[in-house]
C-alpha atoms as a printed R data frame, in Angstrom:
    type eleno elety resid chain resno       x       y       z
1   ATOM     1    CA   MET     A     1 109.371  68.203  55.626
2   ATOM     2    CA   ASN     A     2 107.725  70.992  57.593
3   ATOM     3    CA   TRP     A     3 105.273  68.538  59.194
4   ATOM     4    CA   ILE     A     4 108.520  65.968  60.020
5   ATOM     5    CA   LEU     A     5 110.306  68.713  61.668
6   ATOM     6    CA   THR     A     6 107.179  70.520  63.367
7   ATOM     7    CA   LYS     A     7 106.522  66.606  65.067
8   ATOM     8    CA   TYR     A     8 110.160  66.638  66.251
9   ATOM     9    CA   SER     A     9 110.455  70.131  67.783
10  ATOM    10    CA   ILE     A    10 106.941  69.292  69.520
11  ATOM    11    CA   LYS     A    11 108.175  66.255  71.225
12  ATOM    12    CA   ARG     A    12 111.686  67.779  72.127
13  ATOM    13    CA   PHE     A    13 109.775  70.628  73.764
14  ATOM    14    CA   LEU     A    14 106.754  68.370  75.648
15  ATOM    15    CA   THR     A    15 109.738  66.176  76.760
16  ATOM    16    CA   ILE     A    16 112.004  69.015  77.797
17  ATOM    17    CA   PHE     A    17 108.452  70.593  79.648
18  ATOM    18    CA   ILE     A    18 107.194  67.856  81.542
19  ATOM    19    CA   ALA     A    19 110.988  66.854  82.941
20  ATOM    20    CA   THR     A    20 110.992  70.714  84.036
21  ATOM    21    CA   LEU     A    21 107.878  70.383  85.544
22  ATOM    22    CA   LEU     A    22 108.585  67.635  87.449
23  ATOM    23    CA   VAL     A    23 112.005  68.689  88.468
24  ATOM    24    CA   LEU     A    24 110.507  72.144  90.188
25  ATOM    25    CA   ALA     A    25 107.582  70.694  91.194
26  ATOM    26    CA   ILE     A    26 109.943  68.072  93.294
27  ATOM    27    CA   VAL     A    27 111.667  70.950  94.571
28  ATOM    28    CA   VAL     A    28 108.609  73.099  95.816
29  ATOM    29    CA   GLY     A    29 107.148  69.939  97.657
30  ATOM    30    CA   LEU     A    30 109.940  68.974  99.411
31  ATOM    31    CA   PHE     A    31 110.121  72.878 100.721
32  ATOM    32    CA   ASP     A    32 106.650  72.458 101.446
33  ATOM    33    CA   LEU     A    33 107.060  69.096 103.179
34  ATOM    34    CA   ILE     A    34 109.469  70.387 105.649
35  ATOM    35    CA   GLU     A    35 107.541  73.359 106.543
36  ATOM    36    CA   LEU     A    36 104.595  71.172 107.310
37  ATOM    37    CA   LEU     A    37 106.616  68.903 109.085
38  ATOM    38    CA   ARG     A    38 107.859  71.773 110.710
39  ATOM    39    CA   GLN     A    39 104.344  73.065 111.863
40  ATOM    40    CA   ALA     A    40 103.538  69.415 113.064
41  ATOM    41    CA   SER     A    41 106.620  68.792 114.853
42  ATOM    42    CA   LYS     A    42 104.864  72.064 117.115
43  ATOM    43    CA   GLY     A    43 101.376  69.652 117.998
44  ATOM    44    CA   GLU     A    44 100.494  66.403 118.687
45  ATOM    45    CA   THR     A    45  97.561  65.775 115.845
46  ATOM    46    CA   ALA     A    46  99.804  65.558 112.911
47  ATOM    47    CA   GLY     A    47 102.712  62.979 111.578
48  ATOM    48    CA   PHE     A    48 104.983  62.490 108.916
49  ATOM    49    CA   PHE     A    49 101.744  61.220 106.452
50  ATOM    50    CA   ASP     A    50  99.884  63.706 107.269
51  ATOM    51    CA   ALA     A    51 102.454  65.998 106.040
52  ATOM    52    CA   LEU     A    52 103.013  63.914 102.960
53  ATOM    53    CA   THR     A    53  99.696  63.865 102.434
54  ATOM    54    CA   MET     A    54  99.063  67.999 102.345
55  ATOM    55    CA   ALA     A    55 102.431  68.622 100.460
56  ATOM    56    CA   MET     A    56 100.481  66.042  97.985
57  ATOM    57    CA   LEU     A    57  97.458  68.022  98.023
58  ATOM    58    CA   LYS     A    58  99.254  71.576  97.894
59  ATOM    59    CA   SER     A    59 101.047  70.314  94.863
60  ATOM    60    CA   PRO     A    60  98.504  70.952  91.861
61  ATOM    61    CA   GLN     A    61  98.128  74.985  93.144
62  ATOM    62    CA   MET     A    62 101.834  75.196  93.400
63  ATOM    63    CA   MET     A    63 102.042  73.671  89.782
64  ATOM    64    CA   HIS     A    64  99.985  76.445  88.754
65  ATOM    65    CA   ILE     A    65 102.080  78.954  90.119
66  ATOM    66    CA   ILE     A    66 104.835  77.918  89.077
67  ATOM    67    CA   LEU     A    67 103.928  76.865  85.366
68  ATOM    68    CA   PRO     A    68 104.710  80.297  83.840
69  ATOM    69    CA   PHE     A    69 108.440  79.880  85.017
70  ATOM    70    CA   VAL     A    70 108.243  76.087  83.829
71  ATOM    71    CA   ILE     A    71 107.376  77.409  80.157
72  ATOM    72    CA   LEU     A    72 110.293  80.150  80.584
73  ATOM    73    CA   LEU     A    73 112.991  77.706  81.150
74  ATOM    74    CA   SER     A    74 111.536  74.954  79.023
75  ATOM    75    CA   GLY     A    75 111.923  77.586  76.070
76  ATOM    76    CA   LEU     A    76 115.100  78.122  77.103
77  ATOM    77    CA   ILE     A    77 116.312  74.925  77.368
78  ATOM    78    CA   PHE     A    78 115.141  73.875  74.041
79  ATOM    79    CA   CYS     A    79 116.924  77.330  72.142
80  ATOM    80    CA   LEU     A    80 120.321  76.477  73.909
81  ATOM    81    CA   ILE     A    81 119.780  72.469  73.338
82  ATOM    82    CA   PHE     A    82 118.808  73.414  69.203
83  ATOM    83    CA   ASN     A    83 121.619  75.537  69.237
84  ATOM    84    CA   ARG     A    84 124.558  73.720  70.851
85  ATOM    85    CA   SER     A    85 123.702  70.679  68.440
86  ATOM    86    CA   SER     A    86 123.473  73.041  65.534
87  ATOM    87    CA   GLU     A    87 119.665  71.694  64.772
88  ATOM    88    CA   LEU     A    88 118.374  75.204  64.329
89  ATOM    89    CA   ILE     A    89 120.713  75.984  61.648
90  ATOM    90    CA   VAL     A    90 119.837  72.653  59.716
91  ATOM    91    CA   MET     A    91 115.993  73.739  60.165
92  ATOM    92    CA   ARG     A    92 116.663  76.962  58.345
93  ATOM    93    CA   ALA     A    93 118.993  75.733  55.815
94  ATOM    94    CA   VAL     A    94 116.051  73.567  54.779
95  ATOM    95    CA   GLY     A    95 114.228  76.689  54.406
96  ATOM    96    CA   LEU     A    96 112.459  77.182  57.447
97  ATOM    97    CA   SER     A    97 112.345  80.589  59.083
98  ATOM    98    CA   VAL     A    98 111.967  81.336  62.785
99  ATOM    99    CA   TRP     A    99 108.323  81.765  62.477
100 ATOM   100    CA   ASN     A   100 108.060  78.074  61.570
101 ATOM   101    CA   ILE     A   101 110.204  76.980  64.519
102 ATOM   102    CA   ILE     A   102 108.344  78.989  67.036
103 ATOM   103    CA   ALA     A   103 104.730  78.300  65.465
104 ATOM   104    CA   PRO     A   104 104.660  74.405  66.641
105 ATOM   105    CA   LEU     A   105 105.974  75.630  70.412
106 ATOM   106    CA   ALA     A   106 103.136  78.387  70.829
107 ATOM   107    CA   VAL     A   107 100.375  76.020  69.935
108 ATOM   108    CA   CYS     A   108 101.858  73.765  72.913
109 ATOM   109    CA   VAL     A   109 101.883  76.563  74.932
110 ATOM   110    CA   LEU     A   110  98.268  77.792  74.343
111 ATOM   111    CA   VAL     A   111  97.000  73.908  74.456
112 ATOM   112    CA   ILE     A   112  99.051  73.546  77.855
113 ATOM   113    CA   GLY     A   113  97.482  76.585  79.248
114 ATOM   114    CA   LEU     A   114  94.054  76.012  78.217
115 ATOM   115    CA   LEU     A   115  94.383  72.243  79.885
116 ATOM   116    CA   ASP     A   116  95.333  73.587  82.829
117 ATOM   117    CA   MET     A   117  92.557  76.428  82.645
118 ATOM   118    CA   MET     A   118  89.522  74.152  81.855
119 ATOM   119    CA   VAL     A   119  90.811  70.566  82.892
120 ATOM   120    CA   PHE     A   120  93.181  71.151  86.040
121 ATOM   121    CA   SER     A   121  91.724  74.359  87.495
122 ATOM   122    CA   PRO     A   122  88.785  71.790  88.933
123 ATOM   123    CA   ILE     A   123  91.682  69.273  90.132
124 ATOM   124    CA   THR     A   124  93.554  71.831  91.794
125 ATOM   125    CA   ALA     A   125  90.152  73.366  93.390
126 ATOM   126    CA   TRP     A   126  89.654  70.287  94.952
127 ATOM   127    CA   THR     A   127  92.820  69.403  96.273
128 ATOM   128    CA   ALA     A   128  93.036  72.970  97.690
129 ATOM   129    CA   ARG     A   129  89.577  72.673  99.470
130 ATOM   130    CA   ARG     A   130  90.926  69.301 100.879
131 ATOM   131    CA   TYR     A   131  94.557  70.686 101.875
132 ATOM   132    CA   GLU     A   132  92.084  73.498 103.913
133 ATOM   133    CA   ARG     A   133  90.468  71.057 105.708
134 ATOM   134    CA   MET     A   134  93.401  68.831 106.823
135 ATOM   135    CA   GLU     A   135  94.930  72.242 107.976
136 ATOM   136    CA   GLU     A   136  91.594  72.749 110.268
137 ATOM   137    CA   ARG     A   137  91.387  69.270 111.240
138 ATOM   138    CA   LEU     A   138  95.134  68.993 112.149
139 ATOM   139    CA   GLY     A   139  95.212  72.723 113.754
140 ATOM   140    CA   PHE     A   140  97.700  74.276 111.445
141 ATOM   141    CA   THR     A   141  95.006  77.172 111.163
142 ATOM   142    CA   ARG     A   142  91.701  78.397 112.817
143 ATOM   143    CA   SER     A   143  88.682  75.932 111.782
144 ATOM   144    CA   THR     A   144  86.137  78.235 109.927
145 ATOM   145    CA   PRO     A   145  82.719  76.878 110.473
146 ATOM   146    CA   LEU     A   146  80.980  78.852 107.642
147 ATOM   147    CA   VAL     A   147  80.355  76.521 104.495
148 ATOM   148    CA   TRP     A   148  78.648  77.518 101.479
149 ATOM   149    CA   SER     A   149  76.842  75.163  99.296
150 ATOM   150    CA   GLU     A   150  74.383  75.162  96.327
151 ATOM   151    CA   ASP     A   151  71.184  75.346  98.915
152 ATOM   152    CA   GLY     A   152  72.880  78.195 101.158
153 ATOM   153    CA   PHE     A   153  74.630  78.899 103.870
154 ATOM   154    CA   TRP     A   154  75.674  76.489 106.873
155 ATOM   155    CA   LEU     A   155  77.277  77.245 110.393
156 ATOM   156    CA   ARG     A   156  78.042  74.634 113.227
157 ATOM   157    CA   GLU     A   157  79.237  76.143 116.471
158 ATOM   158    CA   GLN     A   158  79.464  74.582 120.163
159 ATOM   159    CA   THR     A   159  76.994  75.607 122.619
160 ATOM   160    CA   GLU     A   160  76.783  75.398 126.455
161 ATOM   161    CA   ASN     A   161  73.728  73.238 125.493
162 ATOM   162    CA   GLY     A   162  75.470  71.264 122.667
163 ATOM   163    CA   VAL     A   163  75.537  71.969 118.942
164 ATOM   164    CA   GLN     A   164  73.460  75.200 117.088
165 ATOM   165    CA   VAL     A   165  73.305  74.470 113.277
166 ATOM   166    CA   LEU     A   166  72.226  77.434 111.283
167 ATOM   167    CA   ARG     A   167  71.125  77.809 107.652
168 ATOM   168    CA   ALA     A   168  70.359  80.296 105.356
169 ATOM   169    CA   SER     A   169  69.426  80.697 101.589
170 ATOM   170    CA   GLN     A   170  71.030  83.868 100.986
171 ATOM   171    CA   ILE     A   171  73.041  86.212 102.960
172 ATOM   172    CA   VAL     A   172  72.647  90.359 101.981
173 ATOM   173    CA   GLN     A   173  75.061  92.673 103.016
174 ATOM   174    CA   GLN     A   174  73.580  96.368 103.600
175 ATOM   175    CA   LYS     A   175  76.792  98.408 104.181
176 ATOM   176    CA   LYS     A   176  77.647  97.153 107.688
177 ATOM   177    CA   LYS     A   177  74.486  95.444 108.655
178 ATOM   178    CA   VAL     A   178  74.043  91.627 107.711
179 ATOM   179    CA   VAL     A   179  70.341  90.357 106.758
180 ATOM   180    CA   LEU     A   180  69.893  86.622 106.223
181 ATOM   181    CA   LYS     A   181  67.000  84.988 104.332
182 ATOM   182    CA   ASN     A   182  64.843  81.750 104.483
183 ATOM   183    CA   VAL     A   183  66.845  80.973 107.856
184 ATOM   184    CA   SER     A   184  66.646  77.536 109.922
185 ATOM   185    CA   VAL     A   185  68.099  77.003 113.546
186 ATOM   186    CA   PHE     A   186  69.040  73.345 114.756
187 ATOM   187    CA   GLU     A   187  69.266  73.327 118.359
188 ATOM   188    CA   LEU     A   188  71.237  69.988 119.228
189 ATOM   189    CA   ASP     A   189  72.262  68.247 122.550
190 ATOM   190    CA   HIS     A   190  75.663  66.819 123.205
191 ATOM   191    CA   ASP     A   191  74.145  63.291 121.817
192 ATOM   192    CA   GLY     A   192  73.413  65.073 118.114
193 ATOM   193    CA   PHE     A   193  69.490  64.713 118.830
194 ATOM   194    CA   LEU     A   194  67.381  67.500 117.962
195 ATOM   195    CA   VAL     A   195  65.775  69.333 120.506
196 ATOM   196    CA   GLU     A   196  64.514  72.285 118.963
197 ATOM   197    CA   GLN     A   197  64.079  74.035 115.129
198 ATOM   198    CA   THR     A   198  63.524  77.673 114.472
199 ATOM   199    CA   GLU     A   199  62.340  78.725 110.967
200 ATOM   200    CA   GLY     A   200  62.050  82.258 109.729
201 ATOM   201    CA   THR     A   201  61.485  84.446 106.447
202 ATOM   202    CA   GLU     A   202  64.227  86.879 107.597
203 ATOM   203    CA   ALA     A   203  66.735  87.530 110.347
204 ATOM   204    CA   SER     A   204  69.285  89.979 111.358
205 ATOM   205    CA   LEU     A   205  73.054  89.760 112.788
206 ATOM   206    CA   SER     A   206  74.411  92.263 114.904
207 ATOM   207    CA   LYS     A   207  77.143  92.128 117.550
208 ATOM   208    CA   GLY     A   208  77.086  88.290 117.784
209 ATOM   209    CA   ILE     A   209  73.446  88.156 117.925
210 ATOM   210    CA   LEU     A   210  71.389  86.463 115.406
211 ATOM   211    CA   SER     A   211  67.589  87.817 115.688
212 ATOM   212    CA   VAL     A   212  65.246  85.963 113.800
213 ATOM   213    CA   LYS     A   213  61.846  88.028 113.128
214 ATOM   214    CA   ASN     A   214  58.970  86.153 113.926
215 ATOM   215    CA   PRO     A   215  59.933  82.597 113.767
216 ATOM   216    CA   PHE     A   216  57.923  79.627 113.963
217 ATOM   217    CA   VAL     A   217  59.737  77.303 116.839
218 ATOM   218    CA   LEU     A   218  59.396  73.330 116.560
219 ATOM   219    CA   ASN     A   219  59.255  70.932 119.371
220 ATOM   220    CA   PRO     A   220  60.303  67.905 117.462
221 ATOM   221    CA   ILE     A   221  60.025  65.952 121.011
222 ATOM   222    CA   GLU     A   222  56.592  67.102 121.973
223 ATOM   223    CA   GLU     A   223  55.632  67.430 118.094
224 ATOM   224    CA   THR     A   224  54.314  70.703 118.695
225 ATOM   225    CA   GLY     A   225  55.041  74.150 117.407
226 ATOM   226    CA   HIS     A   226  54.271  78.180 118.294
227 ATOM   227    CA   ASP     A   227  54.748  81.283 116.769
228 ATOM   228    CA   GLU     A   228  57.214  83.842 118.521
229 ATOM   229    CA   THR     A   229  57.780  87.796 117.364
230 ATOM   230    CA   THR     A   230  61.617  87.383 117.908
231 ATOM   231    CA   LYS     A   231  64.050  84.977 118.973
232 ATOM   232    CA   ASN     A   232  67.732  85.593 119.537
233 ATOM   233    CA   PHE     A   233  70.972  83.356 119.146
234 ATOM   234    CA   GLU     A   234  74.378  83.994 120.203
235 ATOM   235    CA   THR     A   235  76.847  83.172 117.472
236 ATOM   236    CA   GLU     A   236  80.328  83.763 116.342
237 ATOM   237    CA   LEU     A   237  79.015  84.527 112.963
238 ATOM   238    CA   SER     A   238  79.900  88.064 111.905
239 ATOM   239    CA   LEU     A   239  80.696  89.989 108.427
240 ATOM   240    CA   ASP     A   240  84.241  89.671 108.936
241 ATOM   241    CA   ARG     A   241  83.839  85.993 109.098
242 ATOM   242    CA   ILE     A   242  81.747  85.901 106.081
243 ATOM   243    CA   LEU     A   243  84.070  88.014 103.981
244 ATOM   244    CA   GLU     A   244  87.503  85.833 105.532
245 ATOM   245    CA   ARG     A   245  85.634  82.958 104.016
246 ATOM   246    CA   PHE     A   246  85.132  84.130 100.531
247 ATOM   247    CA   ASP     A   247  88.793  85.208 100.202
248 ATOM   248    CA   ASP     A   248  90.089  82.167  98.701
249 ATOM   249    CA   PRO     A   249  89.248  81.597  94.910
250 ATOM   250    CA   GLN     A   250  91.880  79.348  94.318
251 ATOM   251    CA   THR     A   251  89.454  76.577  96.173
252 ATOM   252    CA   MET     A   252  86.927  77.365  93.525
253 ATOM   253    CA   SER     A   253  87.012  75.240  89.726
254 ATOM   254    CA   PHE     A   254  87.012  77.506  86.599
255 ATOM   255    CA   TRP     A   255  83.476  76.691  85.513
256 ATOM   256    CA   ARG     A   256  81.939  77.695  89.071
257 ATOM   257    CA   PHE     A   257  83.138  81.455  88.926
258 ATOM   258    CA   PRO     A   258  80.610  83.175  86.451
259 ATOM   259    CA   LYS     A   259  77.648  81.651  89.239
260 ATOM   260    CA   PHE     A   260  79.176  82.416  92.105
261 ATOM   261    CA   ILE     A   261  80.368  85.975  90.925
262 ATOM   262    CA   ARG     A   262  76.763  86.705  90.223
263 ATOM   263    CA   PHE     A   263  75.341  85.285  93.614
264 ATOM   264    CA   LEU     A   264  78.066  87.653  95.608
265 ATOM   265    CA   LYS     A   265  76.961  90.782  93.430
266 ATOM   266    CA   ASP     A   266  73.289  89.437  94.096
267 ATOM   267    CA   SER     A   267  73.979  89.393  98.122
268 ATOM   268    CA   GLY     A   268  75.841  92.726  98.062
269 ATOM   269    CA   PHE     A   269  79.239  91.422  98.659
270 ATOM   270    CA   SER     A   270  82.263  92.295  96.951
271 ATOM   271    CA   ALA     A   271  83.346  90.256  94.285
272 ATOM   272    CA   ALA     A   272  86.407  91.742  92.894
273 ATOM   273    CA   GLN     A   273  88.717  89.116  94.303
274 ATOM   274    CA   HIS     A   274  86.947  86.435  92.026
275 ATOM   275    CA   GLU     A   275  86.521  88.370  89.243
276 ATOM   276    CA   MET     A   276  90.059  89.354  89.082
277 ATOM   277    CA   TYR     A   277  90.873  85.488  89.678
278 ATOM   278    CA   PHE     A   278  88.353  84.237  86.752
279 ATOM   279    CA   HIS     A   279  89.918  87.156  84.140
280 ATOM   280    CA   GLU     A   280  93.844  85.903  85.211
281 ATOM   281    CA   LEU     A   281  92.518  82.189  84.540
282 ATOM   282    CA   ILE     A   282  91.238  83.550  81.068
283 ATOM   283    CA   ALA     A   283  94.350  85.006  79.942
284 ATOM   284    CA   PHE     A   284  96.768  82.724  81.562
285 ATOM   285    CA   PRO     A   285  97.399  81.056  78.207
286 ATOM   286    CA   MET     A   286  98.356  84.214  76.708
287 ATOM   287    CA   PHE     A   287 100.884  84.545  80.054
288 ATOM   288    CA   LEU     A   288 102.305  81.513  79.378
289 ATOM   289    CA   LEU     A   289 103.076  82.177  75.709
290 ATOM   290    CA   SER     A   290 104.289  86.050  76.850
291 ATOM   291    CA   MET     A   291 107.071  83.617  78.918
292 ATOM   292    CA   LEU     A   292 107.960  81.454  75.697
293 ATOM   293    CA   LEU     A   293 108.389  84.346  73.528
294 ATOM   294    CA   ILE     A   294 110.687  85.951  76.036
295 ATOM   295    CA   ALA     A   295 112.772  82.956  76.052
296 ATOM   296    CA   VAL     A   296 112.984  83.064  72.455
297 ATOM   297    CA   ALA     A   297 113.291  85.934  71.846
298 ATOM   298    CA   VAL     A   298 116.402  85.958  74.021
299 ATOM   299    CA   THR     A   299 118.105  82.768  73.190
300 ATOM   300    CA   VAL     A   300 117.443  81.620  69.564
301 ATOM   301    CA   SER     A   301 119.697  83.197  68.005
302 ATOM   302    CA   SER     A   302 122.384  82.689  70.694
303 ATOM   303    CA   SER     A   303 125.842  81.185  69.746
304 ATOM   304    CA   ASN     A   304 128.295  79.553  71.943
305 ATOM   305    CA   ARG     A   305 131.046  81.264  70.287
306 ATOM   306    CA   GLN     A   306 130.146  84.507  71.002
307 ATOM   307    CA   GLY     A   307 130.632  83.391  74.686
308 ATOM   308    CA   LYS     A   308 127.126  85.416  76.042
309 ATOM   309    CA   THR     A   309 125.009  82.310  76.141
310 ATOM   310    CA   PHE     A   310 124.846  82.444  80.038
311 ATOM   311    CA   ALA     A   311 124.220  86.259  79.998
312 ATOM   312    CA   LYS     A   312 121.590  85.924  77.694
313 ATOM   313    CA   VAL     A   313 119.642  83.278  80.060
314 ATOM   314    CA   LEU     A   314 120.338  85.520  82.988
315 ATOM   315    CA   LEU     A   315 118.665  88.178  80.799
316 ATOM   316    CA   ALA     A   316 115.744  85.810  79.897
317 ATOM   317    CA   VAL     A   317 115.226  84.755  83.666
318 ATOM   318    CA   ALA     A   318 115.145  88.380  84.736
319 ATOM   319    CA   LEU     A   319 112.560  89.097  81.839
320 ATOM   320    CA   GLY     A   320 110.431  86.599  83.002
321 ATOM   321    CA   PHE     A   321 110.320  87.813  86.860
322 ATOM   322    CA   LEU     A   322 109.652  91.412  85.736
323 ATOM   323    CA   LEU     A   323 106.788  90.256  83.692
324 ATOM   324    CA   TYR     A   324 105.498  88.346  86.443
325 ATOM   325    CA   PHE     A   325 106.109  91.234  88.545
326 ATOM   326    CA   VAL     A   326 103.940  93.695  86.635
327 ATOM   327    CA   SER     A   327 101.326  90.889  86.541
328 ATOM   328    CA   ARG     A   328 101.178  91.390  90.356
329 ATOM   329    CA   ILE     A   329 101.065  94.934  89.879
330 ATOM   330    CA   THR     A   330  98.205  94.888  87.531
331 ATOM   331    CA   ASN     A   331  96.477  92.322  89.730
332 ATOM   332    CA   VAL     A   332  96.877  94.504  92.865
333 ATOM   333    CA   LEU     A   333  95.425  97.492  90.828
334 ATOM   334    CA   GLY     A   334  92.707  95.557  89.162
335 ATOM   335    CA   LEU     A   335  91.372  94.798  92.920
336 ATOM   336    CA   SER     A   336  91.648  98.310  94.194
337 ATOM   337    CA   GLY     A   337  89.620  99.281  90.977
338 ATOM   338    CA   SER     A   338  91.996 101.484  89.420
339 ATOM   339    CA   LEU     A   339  92.221  99.202  86.276
340 ATOM   340    CA   PRO     A   340  89.845  97.134  84.711
341 ATOM   341    CA   TYR     A   341  89.814  93.497  85.548
342 ATOM   342    CA   VAL     A   342  90.173  92.625  81.663
343 ATOM   343    CA   LEU     A   343  92.624  95.090  81.490
344 ATOM   344    CA   ALA     A   344  94.846  94.389  84.375
345 ATOM   345    CA   ALA     A   345  94.506  90.546  83.575
346 ATOM   346    CA   TRP     A   346  95.588  90.821  79.920
347 ATOM   347    CA   GLY     A   347  97.784  93.888  79.750
348 ATOM   348    CA   PRO     A   348 101.489  92.361  80.511
349 ATOM   349    CA   SER     A   349 100.619  89.764  77.970
350 ATOM   350    CA   LEU     A   350  99.162  92.353  75.527
351 ATOM   351    CA   ILE     A   351 102.250  94.424  76.235
352 ATOM   352    CA   CYS     A   352 105.160  91.486  76.256
353 ATOM   353    CA   ILE     A   353 104.046  89.694  72.874
354 ATOM   354    CA   PRO     A   354 104.482  92.732  70.671
355 ATOM   355    CA   LEU     A   355 107.660  93.589  72.063
356 ATOM   356    CA   CYS     A   356 108.931  89.799  71.621
357 ATOM   357    CA   LEU     A   357 107.885  89.823  68.332
358 ATOM   358    CA   SER     A   358 109.046  92.910  67.009
359 ATOM   359    CA   ALA     A   359 112.818  91.783  69.056
360 ATOM   360    CA   LEU     A   360 112.526  88.840  66.239
361 ATOM   361    CA   LEU     A   361 111.610  90.647  63.446
362 ATOM   362    CA   HIS     A   362 114.749  92.655  64.417
363 ATOM   363    CA   SER     A   363 116.963  90.222  64.618
364 ATOM   364    CA   GLU     A   364 115.876  87.741  61.711
365 ATOM   365    CA   ASP     A   365 115.139  88.124  58.292
366 ATOM   366    CA   GLY     A   366 112.033  86.202  58.194
């Protein structure tokens, strides 16, 4: 009997969850589409289908953001429906306590959180990168020519003579000074043909000038090469530009964070934002569970005859927003170094869950 009721509760909750997620995702997507159409109307490079494609690419990232509120609303709707139909009373009549009712829902929420973290995070990261590329291509944002890949950094810039492509295996920050390791500079003409290639083991970047030390300069046309003491290149690359490129952990998959954080630390760059976001992803299932427990603790024992259902729903929504607001505050404290990353990410959930369980213990006989 318990297993039959458990399957029934899980099926009803998942149905409510999927319906709520789709409705909120469509509403948020429509607002994004309207904003993108407004931006597209300012120029001539983007049309309706471009804006629609960008809205669809942005939707996975927005679904991740609204997922805690979807869990909160799903828990509220589940408890209200079961209260209105007296199904909770029937479940208790057959010997089930409130803990037997909450446990299947909690397992569902934890599984949803784990799937979002491990499976959908790479999808979200891929669509976010595609969205950024479309933004740059359509002129919605300024194009960032710096790209990081597994084999190093790549920078493509327009020059008076054609195109200049810079590659470096490593960029090291030494206070305000930037040092590049294993540098290659490819100079191409306007037709895309390689004119000259410069190879160096180290280069320094200062005030828009890239200075390559002891480079080997190769002329592919004449198939000759020679050594030089120093060779300078004008570039738009700067420390601020590099840091700006790294300030977007949402475009990274969950599985790439450990390696990338280690890379940032080895290069001398701050990994605070990526470490904070990584710990938030790990704590995300527990944060979703906190939202569910808020909904259950407030509404599971509500009765229509009391005339307080609406007030309890407002209270649950307010508490959910309060928890989210507190999580943003701890996020800022973690980024500033005032709190350890683990405490900043897990703190709101570890405080909320015991409080909700205490409220249920106080109101229920168990």
